[in-house]
C-alpha positions as CSV (number, residue, x, y, z in Angstrom):
1,M,-18.7,12.6,-10.6
2,K,-18.8,15.3,-8.0
3,R,-18.0,12.8,-5.3
4,F,-14.5,12.0,-6.4
5,P,-13.1,15.5,-5.8
6,R,-14.2,15.4,-2.2
7,I,-12.7,12.0,-1.6
8,V,-9.2,13.0,-2.8
9,P,-8.5,15.6,-0.1
10,I,-9.9,13.2,2.6
11,A,-7.7,10.4,1.3
12,L,-4.6,12.6,1.2
13,A,-5.3,13.8,4.7
14,A,-5.7,10.3,6.0
15,F,-2.4,9.3,4.2
16,A,-0.6,12.2,5.8
17,A,-1.9,11.3,9.2
18,A,-0.9,7.7,8.8
19,A,2.5,8.7,7.6
20,A,2.9,10.9,10.6
21,A,1.9,8.2,13.0
22,R,4.2,5.7,11.3
23,A,7.1,8.2,11.4
24,G,6.6,8.5,15.1
25,Q,7.1,4.8,15.7
26,G,10.8,4.2,16.2
27,A,11.8,7.7,15.0
28,G,14.8,9.2,16.6
29,P,18.3,8.2,17.5
30,H,17.5,5.9,20.4
31,A,15.5,3.6,18.2
32,W,18.2,3.1,15.6
33,G,21.4,2.9,17.7
34,H,20.7,-0.3,19.6
35,G,21.6,-2.6,16.6
36,T,25.1,-1.1,16.4
37,Q,25.6,-1.4,20.2
38,H,24.5,-5.0,20.0
39,M,26.8,-5.7,17.1
40,E,29.7,-4.2,19.1
41,Q,29.0,-6.4,22.1
42,C,29.0,-9.4,19.8
43,L,32.2,-8.4,18.1
44,A,33.9,-8.0,21.5
45,G,33.4,-11.7,22.0
46,L,35.2,-12.7,18.8
47,N,38.9,-13.5,18.7
48,L,39.9,-11.1,16.0
49,S,43.4,-9.9,15.0
50,D,44.4,-6.4,15.8
51,S,44.3,-5.3,12.1
52,V,40.8,-6.6,11.7
53,R,39.7,-5.0,14.9
54,A,41.2,-1.7,13.7
55,D,39.4,-2.0,10.3
56,I,36.1,-2.8,12.0
57,E,36.5,0.1,14.5
58,A,37.1,2.5,11.6
59,A,34.0,1.2,9.9
60,L,32.0,1.5,13.1
61,T,33.2,5.1,13.7
62,N,32.3,6.2,10.2
63,G,29.0,4.3,10.5
64,R,28.1,5.9,13.8
65,A,28.7,9.4,12.3
66,A,26.5,8.6,9.3
67,M,23.7,7.1,11.5
68,K,23.8,10.2,13.8
69,T,23.5,12.5,10.8
70,D,20.6,10.3,9.5
71,A,18.9,10.4,12.9
72,I,19.1,14.2,12.9
73,A,17.6,14.4,9.4
74,L,14.8,12.0,10.3
75,K,14.0,13.9,13.4
76,A,13.9,17.2,11.5
77,A,11.7,15.7,8.8
78,H,9.3,14.3,11.4
79,T,9.2,17.6,13.3
80,Q,8.5,19.5,10.1
81,M,5.6,17.1,9.4
82,E,4.2,17.5,12.9
83,N,4.4,21.3,12.6
84,D,2.7,21.3,9.2
85,L,-0.1,19.0,10.5
86,A,-0.6,21.2,13.5
87,N,-0.7,24.4,11.4
88,G,-3.2,22.9,8.9
89,A,-0.8,22.9,5.9
90,D,-2.0,22.2,2.4
91,K,-2.2,18.5,1.4
92,S,0.6,18.9,-1.1
93,V,2.9,20.2,1.7
94,L,1.8,17.3,3.9
95,G,2.4,14.8,1.1
96,Q,5.9,16.2,0.6
97,D,6.5,16.0,4.3
98,A,5.5,12.3,4.2
99,V,7.9,11.7,1.3
100,N,10.7,13.5,3.2
101,V,10.2,11.3,6.3
102,D,10.1,8.2,4.2
103,T,13.3,9.2,2.4
104,A,15.1,9.9,5.7
105,E,14.0,6.5,7.0
106,K,15.2,4.7,3.9
107,K,18.6,6.5,4.0
108,M,19.1,5.5,7.7
109,K,18.2,1.8,6.9
110,A,20.6,1.9,3.8
111,D,23.4,3.3,5.9
112,G,22.8,0.7,8.6
113,K,22.9,-2.1,6.0
114,A,26.1,-0.6,4.5
115,L,27.7,-0.5,7.9
116,R,26.7,-4.1,8.6
117,D,28.0,-5.2,5.2
118,Q,31.4,-3.5,5.9
119,V,31.8,-5.2,9.2
120,F,30.9,-8.6,7.7
121,A,33.3,-8.1,4.8
122,Q,36.2,-7.8,7.3
123,L,35.4,-11.2,9.0
124,S,36.3,-14.7,8.1
125,P,33.4,-17.1,7.4
126,D,33.7,-18.6,10.8
127,D,33.6,-15.2,12.5
128,Q,30.7,-14.2,10.3
129,N,28.7,-17.3,11.5
130,A,29.6,-16.5,15.1
131,L,28.6,-12.9,14.8
132,R,25.3,-13.9,13.0
133,A,24.6,-16.4,15.8
134,C,25.2,-13.8,18.5
135,L,23.0,-11.2,16.7
136,G,20.1,-13.5,16.6
137,P,17.6,-14.8,14.0
138,K,17.4,-11.5,12.1
139,G,21.2,-11.1,12.0
140,G,21.0,-7.8,14.0
141,R,18.6,-6.2,11.5
142,G,15.3,-4.6,12.3
143,S,12.1,-5.9,10.9
144,G,11.8,-5.7,7.2
145,A,15.4,-5.2,6.6
146,G,16.0,-8.4,4.5
147,S,17.8,-11.7,5.0
148,T,20.6,-12.4,7.3
149,T,22.9,-13.6,4.5
150,P,26.2,-11.9,4.7
151,P,27.7,-10.1,1.6
152,S,29.7,-12.3,-0.7
153,Q,33.4,-12.4,-0.1
154,P,35.6,-11.0,-3.0
């Protein structure tokens, strides 16, 4: 019985260290902006009308702003976790830091998916297929982001 209370802090410390290591992989604005740049390159090769191009450019502009905000929030959460780890913070603080990093990552992925869906919604089925082919087998999404199936047309 006395063994369990000693295992819990060790397990939580290991969880916090693993979360910090995971947060360091791909964290920051440089790791997340390449998908948008690649999508823009692929879109440049499509023969789109001026109105569709304007709608897509507006979506990309808004998406870039959201992704930049997300990258700043993710970097801040990651930095806070690193500082708390370095200062020997309590396990509950480290656990909250891990939750904050995870939440920031999920928000960034959700905003990236929303941007992609907005762009695909502006395209005809043929243009969607051409864009999907240009983006590659994952449809321009990072690992674990889901299928490459475009959003359904209204």
